[in-house]
N, C-alpha and C positions, 0 to 999 in steps of 0.2 A: 519937403518930402513927407514929413509927419502930418502936415495939414492935408495933403492929398489923400493919404491913407485914411485919415479920420473922416474925410468927406465921403470916400467910397464906403466906409463902414456904415455911416449914417444913412446913406442913400440905398444900400442894398440889404444890410443885415438887420437893422432895427425894424423896418417894416415887417420882415418875416417874423421876428420875435413877437411883435404886437398882434399880428394877425393870428398866430397860433395860440397866443395866450388868451384870446377872447373866448375860445370855445370852452364850455363847462367841462370839467373833468368828470370821468366816470358816468357820464350821461348815457343811458341805455341806447344802443344803436337803433333799436326798433322805434323808439320815441323820436329820434332824429329823423328817421325816414317818414314817419307819420306827419311831422311838422313840415317837412320839405314838400310832401304831396299837397298839403293844404295851401302852403304859401305859393306854390308854383301853378295852382289852378285858381279859377274864379272861386269866390266865397261859396260855401255850401249852405249859406243861409236860405237860398232858394235851391231846392233839389228836385229835379223832375217836375218843376213847376209848382212845388209845394213849399210854402214858407215854414219857418221854424215853429210857428204857432199852429200849423196845419190849417184846416178849414173850420175849426171850432167857432161857435157863436158866443158861447158864454165865456166871460172873462176868466173865471177860475180854471176852466178847461184849457184856455189858451196858455195860461201860466204853467199849467202842468205839462203841456206839449212842448213848451220852450225847454223844460228840463229833460224831457224824454229825448228830444232831438239834439241835445248837445253833441258836438263832434270834436271838442277839445279833449286831449288826452291828459289825465291827471299827472301833476308833478309829484315828486316824492313827498313834499309838504302837505299835499292834499289828502294823503292816506291816513286814516285812523287805524293804527296798527293794533289797537286794543280790541277791535271787533272781530270775533270769530263767527263761523257759520252757526255754532251752537247759540251764540248771543242773538243772532238775527231770528233764530227759530224758537227762542225762549217764549214760554207762555206769558200771557198777560196783555192788557190793553196797551198798545205800543205806538200809537200815533205820534207821540212826542218823544219817542225814545232815541231817535237818531237825527242826523243833520244831512239834508239833501245837498249840501255844498261840500260834503266829504266823500272820499272814495275808500273802497275796501278791497282787500285781497283775502279770499276764502278758499278752503279746500273742501270739496264734497264729491258726492257720487251723482252722476247724471242719470236720472231715472227716465227722462223723456225729452225729446226734441221735436217740436211741431211748429208749423207756421202760425203766425199771429193772426188775429182777426182783422176785419175791415174797420179801421179806426180813424178818428179825426186827425190824429197826429201825423198820419200819412195821407191826409186829404181823401180818406176813404178809398184809396187805391185797391184794386182787386188782384192785380198781378202779383205773383209771389215775391219777386225781387223788390217790389216797392212796399212790402209789408215786413213787420218785425218777425224775428224768430224767437220763440219761447223755449228756453232751456230750463228744465225743472231739476232742482238740485236738492238732495236729501243728505242728512248727516250719516245715515247708516242704512244701506239697502236691505239688511237683514233685520231691521228694527220693527217696531209695531206696524201692523197693517193700517193703523190709523194715522201714521206719520204723514203729514202733508208737506209739500216741497216749498222751498224758496224759489221764486221766479227770477231768472236772469234773462235779459233780452239783448239781442243783436238788432241794431237799427239799420235802415237802408244807407244812411250816410256813413256809418262806420264800415258797413259791408263794402261800400264803394272805395273808401280809403284803403282797405285791405286788398281789394282787387287791383288797385294801382301798384301794389307791391307784388302781385302775382299770387296772392293768398285767397283761396276760395272760401268765403264764409256764407255760401248759399245754405238754405235750410237743409237740403239733401246732404251736402257734404258735412255740415256740422253734425247731422244725425248719424251719418256713417262713421264719422271719426270719433265722436265723443259719447254717444249713448252707451250706457253700460260700463263706463270707465270713470275712474277717479280723475278729477281735474282741479287745477288751480285757476281761479277766475279773478280778474281785476275789473273794476268799473266804478261808476258813480252810484251812490245811494239815491233812491227815489221812492217816495211814498205815493202809491197809486190809489188815490181816494175813490176812484171809480170802482175798485174791486174790494173796498173795505167791508162790504156786506157779503163777501164770498170767502172771507178769511176767518180761520178759527179764532185768532186773537181779538178781532173786532166784531165778529158775529158768532160767538161761541154757541155750539149746539145746533147750528143750522145744518140740516141734512145735505144741502147741495154745495157746501163749502168744498173748494178744490185746491186751496192753498192755505199755508199756515199763517201767513202775514201779508198785509198789503204793501210792506216794504219790498223793494226789488233791487237788484243790481241792474241799472238801466240808464245808459247803455253799457254793455260789456265793452271793454277796450282791449282785453287780452284773455285768452283761454288756452291752456295746455294740459296734456295728459301728465299725471304724476303717479307715484307709487301709492298704494293704499296706506293710510296713516297707521302707525303702530297702535295697538289696542283695539282695533276693529276686527271682529271675527270674520 
């Protein structure tokens, strides 16, 4: 009788214990959903007919596009928790300051949300849904008139993943929801060398500069409204 009971236990209970024990504890529910969407669909390496490297001709631009078009969501170990928005906006030549294989989480104020340009990373697509969304983030909306923003970007692949969850990350919705608000943003660090000559840190004194640094959060993997940080007037 004991042998029968032991056999039943092994056949029914143990498989349940092992199957539940394999799931990581405390893993964010949203990240699980993101991974499920990617795993249950064809690879997004080719998206709307556009490969990860886009349609760039130069090797260095292809390499940059591969980073821009990442659609993996960072793990906890990928985040550099020491980096704040103030660090990313710090004065000085900063090309070697950060690591493109690390992710960050910053809190800032959204001063503008606009559609991105026609770029090789998106195979020069012209329709809005196939272009990036630029989100401009500043540390203090009441700061100096000369304060220029950090650029954070939503990409078509991440927009698609969010859409599969019923989350609208179109440029219009992002603008309506986040412009003029304090937000917490997560995503991968990226150095956009194509804009280094339009950033204060790498082209100081240039009149047509429109950004503080060539570093970006690109792509954004999470954005949410938060309360204004203490100490900001």
